[in-house]
Structures are given as C-alpha cells and as structure tokens.
C-alpha positions in Angstrom: -7.7 -3.7 11.4 -10.4 -1.3 10.3 -12.9 -2.0 7.6 -11.7 1.1 5.7 -8.3 -0.4 5.2 -9.5 -3.3 3.1 -13.0 -2.2 1.9 -11.9 -1.0 -1.5 -9.9 -4.1 -2.3 -12.8 -6.4 -1.2 -15.2 -4.5 -3.5 -12.8 -4.8 -6.4 -12.3 -8.5 -5.9 -16.1 -9.0 -5.4 -16.8 -7.4 -8.7 -14.3 -9.8 -10.3 -15.9 -12.8 -8.6 -19.3 -11.7 -9.9 -17.9 -11.6 -13.5 -16.0 -14.9 -13.3 -18.2 -16.9 -11.0 -15.1 -18.2 -9.2 -14.9 -17.9 -5.4 -11.7 -16.7 -3.7 -10.3 -16.1 -0.3 -8.7 -12.7 0.4 -6.2 -12.2 3.2 -5.1 -8.9 4.7 -2.7 -8.6 7.6 -0.7 -6.0 9.5 1.9 -6.4 12.3 1.4 -4.8 15.7 4.2 -2.4 14.9 2.6 -1.3 11.6 -0.8 -1.0 13.2 0.5 1.4 15.9 2.2 3.6 13.2 -1.1 4.2 11.4 -3.2 4.7 14.5 -4.7 1.2 15.0 -4.9 -0.4 18.4 -3.4 -3.7 17.3 -2.4 -5.8 14.3 -3.8 -9.0 13.0 -5.1 -10.9 10.1 -8.5 -11.1 8.4 -9.5 -13.6 5.8 -12.6 -12.9 3.7 -14.3 -15.5 1.6 -15.9 -14.0 -1.5 -18.4 -16.1 -3.5 -20.9 -15.4 -6.2 -24.5 -15.4 -5.2 -27.4 -16.0 -7.5 
C-alpha cells in the first residue's frame, strides 16, 4: 500500500480530529488481487492512530 493511496483521507480525518479533539483509528486495506490490478506489489492492511496534539 502506498502512502498516496491513503494520504488524502488521513489529512481529512486529522483535520476533523483537530476540530473535535477526539482521537480515532483509521484502517485501510487492499487484497493482493486488488493491489496487483493497480500496480502495487502486494496487498495488506494499515492502521493509523490519529490524535490531537497540543
């Protein structure tokens, strides 16, 4: 999974977390078959914890 696939969604959610002050976990996944179709070497899952920082 490349950073470009999820970067925009993470930024949007991070902006929301900054407004609400509530942390959240984001999860993105792609199967091996889907990954191959879009030019990625393999599939997988990434979980990103987003929290407000002061």
